[in-house]
N, C-alpha and C positions, 0 to 999 in steps of 0.2 A: 560657228552655227552647228559644226563637228564636234567642236569639244566639249558642248553642251548636249546631244547626244550621243557621245560618250560616256558623260558622264550621268547622265541618267539611266542608261545602260548599266553601267557600274551600279548603280544605285538601287536597282532593281534586281542584279544580281544579288548583293548583297542581302536585301530584303526576302529574296524567296531563299537564300542557305539558310537566315535564321527562323525563318519560318519551317522548314523541313527540321531544325535542329529542336525547337521549340516542341513540335510535333512529336518527334523520337522519345523526347524527352518527357513529354506530358502520360505515354502511353507506355513507358517503363514504371513511372510513379505508379498509375493508375494499378498494373498487374503485378506490382511491390505491395500497395494498400489492399489488393484483393489476397493475395499471398498472407500477409500477416492477419489478415479477419481469420481464413481458416484456419490459420496456427492456431489463435485465440478459440475458436469454438471446441477444439479436440482437447477434450478433456483430459489427463494420464491416469486418473484414477474414477472408479464409478461413482458415481454421484447417488446418495440415498437421503432422504428427507426421515427430519428426525420425530413425526408420526410413524414412519415405520421401524424403529427400532423397536428392539424391546426392553425390558428395566433393566437388566444385567448389560446390554450393549451401552446403555446411555449411563449407567455408573459408569463403566468403563471410560467412558469420553469425559467425563466429569466425576471425578472422585472428591467427595467431601474432605476436607484436611482434619488432622486429627490434632489436637492441641491439648498437651497435656500441661496442666499446670500442678505445680503441687504446693499446697499452702505453706505456708512458713508462720512459725508459732511466733507470737507475740514476747512472747518473755524473753527469747533468745536474743532479742536485739536489746541495745542498751540503754536507757532511758537518757533523751535530752533532757539538762535540767532548767534552760532558760523556757525552753518552749513550752513545757509542759506544766508548768505552774502558771502558764497564761490561760492554759486550757481548763485546768482544774476549776472548781467550783469552790471556795475554801469552808463555805457552813458553819 
């Protein structure tokens, strides 16, 4: 009987210490999640709406790329004998 009471006492002690550890761990996780949420809310740069920007500022954000295309004269290319004969109508 003494053995059974001692075993129940040890099980209760183990359960008590496990619950204490779980409570401390959950408190630490809650504090960590709160600090992470606060860090996410802080922005390193000020936020500006696109509607608040002027035309020059919008152009600076997204400039249109300039594409330079040089036309090549067709006379400079050598004619291909086999394929051009198929495309030309002999009339």
